[in-house]
C-alpha positions in Angstrom: -0.1 -0.4 -0.1 1.2 3.4 -0.9 1.5 6.4 1.6 -1.6 8.5 1.4 -3.7 5.7 0.3 -7.0 4.5 2.9 -8.6 1.3 3.1 -12.9 2.1 2.7 -12.9 1.9 6.1 -10.3 4.3 7.0 -11.7 6.5 4.3 -15.3 6.8 6.2 -13.6 6.9 9.6 -11.4 9.8 8.5 -14.4 11.6 6.7 -16.4 11.4 9.8 -13.5 12.6 11.8 -12.8 15.4 9.6 -16.7 16.4 9.5 -16.7 16.7 13.3 -18.9 13.7 13.6 -16.2 11.5 15.4 -14.2 11.9 18.6 -11.6 14.2 19.1 -8.2 12.6 19.2 -7.2 11.1 22.7 -3.7 12.9 22.0 -1.6 14.1 19.3 2.2 14.8 19.0 4.6 16.0 16.1 7.1 13.8 14.1 10.6 14.8 12.2 13.4 12.6 11.2 16.7 12.9 9.3 17.2 16.7 9.9 21.1 15.6 9.7 22.3 19.6 10.0 25.6 20.3 9.1 27.3 23.8 8.1 28.6 23.1 5.3 27.7 23.3 1.5 25.0 21.2 -0.6 25.8 18.1 -1.1 24.1 14.7 -2.4 24.0 10.9 -1.6 25.8 7.9 -2.6 23.2 7.7 -5.1 23.0 11.2 -6.3 20.2 12.7 -4.5 20.8 16.2 -3.4 21.3 17.2 0.6 20.8 20.4 2.0 22.4 20.7 5.1 21.6 23.8 6.1 18.5 24.2 5.0 17.4 21.2 7.1 17.7 23.4 10.5 15.1 25.7 8.5 12.8 22.8 7.6 12.8 22.2 11.4 12.1 25.6 12.6 9.0 25.3 10.4 8.4 22.4 12.2 8.4 23.6 15.6 6.5 26.7 14.6 4.0 24.6 13.1 3.7 22.4 16.0 3.2 25.1 18.4 0.6 26.6 16.3 -1.2 23.7 16.6 -1.5 24.0 20.2 -2.9 20.6 20.7 0.1 18.6 20.3 1.2 16.8 23.5 4.8 15.7 22.5 7.3 15.6 19.8 9.5 12.5 18.8 12.3 13.1 16.4 13.4 9.9 15.0 17.3 10.2 14.7 20.2 11.5 12.6 19.9 14.8 14.2 23.2 15.9 12.4 25.3 14.6 9.5 28.2 12.5 9.3 29.6 15.1 7.1 29.5 18.1 10.0 33.4 18.7 11.1 34.1 16.9 14.1 35.7 19.8 15.8 31.6 21.4 15.4 29.7 18.2 16.1 28.9 19.0 20.0 28.0 22.5 18.9 25.9 21.3 16.1 24.2 18.8 18.3 23.4 21.5 20.7 21.8 23.9 18.1 19.7 21.3 16.9 18.5 20.5 20.4 18.1 24.0 21.4 15.8 24.6 18.4 13.5 21.2 19.3 13.4 22.7 22.8 11.5 25.7 21.3 8.6 23.2 20.9 6.2 23.9 24.1 6.0 20.3 25.4 8.1 17.3 26.0 10.4 16.1 22.8 11.7 12.3 23.0 14.7 11.4 20.7 16.2 8.2 19.3 19.7 7.6 17.9 20.7 7.4 14.4 24.2 6.1 12.3 24.8 9.7 12.0 24.4 11.0 15.4 27.0 8.2 16.2 29.2 9.2 13.7 29.9 12.7 15.3 29.8 11.6 19.1 30.1 8.6 21.1 27.1 7.1 23.3 28.2 8.4 26.4 28.2 11.8 25.0 25.5 12.1 22.8 22.5 10.1 25.2 22.7 13.0 28.1 22.6 16.0 25.0 19.5 14.3 23.7 17.8 13.5 27.6 17.5 9.8 26.5 16.6 7.4 29.1 18.9 4.2 29.1 19.4 0.7 30.6 22.6 -1.3 31.1 25.3 -1.0 33.3 27.1 1.1 31.6 24.4 3.6 31.0 24.6 3.7 27.1 21.8 1.7 25.9 19.3 4.1 24.3 15.8 2.1 24.2 13.0 3.1 26.7 9.1 3.4 26.6 6.6 5.4 28.0 2.9 6.2 28.2 1.0 9.2 27.1 -2.3 7.7 28.3 -3.4 4.9 29.9 -4.2 3.1 26.7 -1.4 3.4 24.8 2.6 2.6 25.1 5.7 3.9 23.2 8.5 1.8 22.9 11.7 3.5 21.7 14.4 0.8 20.2 17.8 1.1 19.9 18.8 0.1 16.4 22.4 0.4 16.9 22.5 -1.6 19.9 24.8 -4.0 18.1 26.7 -1.7 15.6 30.3 -1.0 14.7 29.8 2.9 15.7 29.6 4.5 18.4 30.9 1.8 20.7 34.3 2.0 22.3 36.8 0.2 20.5 36.9 -2.9 22.2 33.1 -3.0 23.3 31.3 -6.5 23.0 28.8 -5.0 20.9 31.0 -3.4 18.4 33.0 -6.9 18.3 29.9 -8.6 17.9 29.1 -6.2 15.1 32.0 -6.4 13.4 31.6 -10.3 13.5 28.2 -10.0 12.0 29.7 -7.9 9.0 32.6 -10.2 8.5 30.3 -13.2 8.1 27.5 -11.1 6.1 29.2 -8.8 3.7 32.4 -9.7 2.0 33.1 -6.2 0.7 36.3 -4.5 2.3 34.0 -1.5 2.4 31.6 -2.6 4.9 29.5 0.3 4.1 28.6 -1.1 0.7 26.1 -3.6 -0.2 27.6 -4.5 -3.5 27.1 -8.2 -4.7 24.5 -8.5 -1.6 20.9 -10.0 -2.6 17.5 -9.3 -1.2 17.4 -8.8 2.0 20.9 -9.4 2.6 22.0 -6.0 1.2 21.0 -4.8 4.8 24.3 -6.1 6.2 26.2 -2.7 6.1 27.9 -0.9 8.6 25.2 2.3 8.6 22.9 -0.2 9.7 22.7 -2.2 13.4 21.1 -4.7 15.4 19.0 -5.2 18.6 20.9 -7.0 21.3 19.5 -10.1 23.2 19.3 -7.8 26.5 17.3 -5.2 24.7 14.9 -8.2 23.2 14.4 -9.6 26.7 13.3 -6.3 27.6 10.8 -5.8 24.6 9.4 -9.1 25.5 8.7 -7.8 28.9 7.4 -4.6 28.0 4.9 -6.1 25.1 3.8 -8.9 28.2 3.2 -5.7 30.6 1.0 -3.8 27.6 -0.8 -6.7 27.1 -1.8 -6.9 30.6 -2.7 -3.4 31.1 -4.7 -3.6 27.5 -2.4 -0.7 26.2 -2.0 -0.8 22.2 2.0 -0.3 21.5 3.4 2.2 18.9 7.1 0.6 18.1 9.5 3.7 17.4 12.8 2.8 15.8 15.3 4.5 13.6 16.2 1.6 11.5 13.0 0.3 9.7 11.6 -3.3 10.5 9.7 -4.2 7.7 10.9 -4.9 3.7 7.8 -3.7 2.3 8.3 -0.1 3.8 11.9 0.4 2.8 15.0 -0.1 0.6 16.6 -3.6 1.3 19.6 -1.5 2.7 18.2 0.2 5.4 16.7 -2.6 7.3 17.7 -3.6 10.7 20.1 -6.5 10.4 17.6 -8.6 12.8 14.4 -7.0 12.1 12.9 -10.4 11.4 14.1 -11.6 14.9 12.5 -8.7 16.2 9.3 -8.6 14.4 8.9 -12.6 15.0 8.7 -11.1 18.7 6.2 -8.3 17.8 4.3 -10.7 16.4 3.4 -12.6 19.1 1.6 -9.7 21.1 -1.5 -8.2 19.4 -1.2 -5.0 21.1 1.8 -3.9 18.6 -0.3 -1.9 16.0 2.0 0.6 14.2 6.0 0.7 13.7 7.1 4.2 13.1 11.0 5.1 11.9 13.3 6.8 9.8 16.7 6.2 8.1 15.2 5.6 4.5 14.8 9.3 3.3 12.5 8.7 0.7 9.8 7.2 3.2 7.9 4.2 2.5 4.4 2.5 4.2 3.5 -1.3 4.5 1.1 -3.3 6.2 2.9 -6.7 7.3 1.3 -10.3 7.3 -0.1 -9.9 10.7 -1.8 -6.4 9.8 1.2 -4.1 11.7 1.4 -0.9 10.1 4.7 0.3 9.2 5.7 4.1 8.3 9.4 5.1 7.4 9.1 9.0 8.0 10.4 10.8 4.7 13.6 13.2 5.6 13.9 16.9 6.5 17.5 16.7 4.7 16.3 16.0 1.4 13.8 19.0 1.4 15.1 21.7 -1.4 14.7 25.1 -0.2 11.4 26.4 0.8 9.9 22.7 1.1 9.3 20.7 4.4 8.9 17.1 5.7 7.3 17.0 8.9 4.2 16.4 10.5 1.7 15.3 13.4 -0.2 12.2 14.3 -3.4 12.0 15.8 -4.2 9.2 17.9 -7.8 7.7 18.1 -8.8 4.3 19.7 -9.0 2.4 16.4 -6.7 4.6 14.1 -3.6 6.7 13.8 -3.6 9.6 11.5 -0.5 11.0 10.1 -1.1 14.6 9.0 2.3 15.2 6.7 3.6 18.5 5.1 4.8 18.8 1.8 7.0 15.7 1.0 5.8 13.8 4.0 2.6 12.3 2.7 -0.6 12.0 5.0 -1.0 8.2 5.9 -3.8 6.6 7.8 -3.5 3.6 10.0 -6.8 1.9 11.0 -6.5 -1.3 13.4 -9.7 -2.9 12.1 -9.2 -5.0 9.2 
């Protein structure tokens, strides 16, 4: 299913809501992903797609103004990659602080997750405090957490770079495990290259990562608790979790294991992510919606990619701006 396409049920419900015949949202929240700000000239991706490093912070500023003007947004979620890997390393700290300060102009809480470009710039122990990310683990550098804005819903923020070749100290077990995976799965000398890899195996590149065993145990316990509390769950992760919603080179390494666990529970309704700048949308075989959010970085000057999501009992409605298409997620199939 393409982003912006509605089922008949969604059309009917959406029209009734728009005409004031339905209930007001239980709550609403703003979304933005892949700002990737850097004070450097415009450039392009490996595939030649233009990137607007300085303009992206203007997109963010317009997003914050839009969210504040809305007046009824309860919080904002930033889906990672707050600054770009091309940011000069002596400017990384100040660049992160600059973008965070722009987000703090929103009149409410802001929740963050880490992306690969964040970790190109700063190690976890420096990054997590700047982003006010709650964490787990003895070394206080695991960036997964959950929160409940209302009794009926729970958000689960995954750390998609738990097992990763970037962001960890040189001899950290999670980095060593990631290097082992890459050496086994990717024969290229450049581990950021998917050359020669086929299908979903193209995900085994260094700019992706995996959810580790401890985080999987934690996720299992959170989903059990949410089930017992009769909560609906929205999963948030910088790296996408479904091949139908994203390119094969931007998938979580162990997306299949994570989704196998998620599919054991009926409480998970939607998975939101960033990372793949073109965005995407799918509904998987178990009816879970997957929406990859379009990148602020690749907005030509004067255009935008951000939005907000209205949450109802049996539906989420993403109201997108410009390049971020509006999408409805209905739970009744």
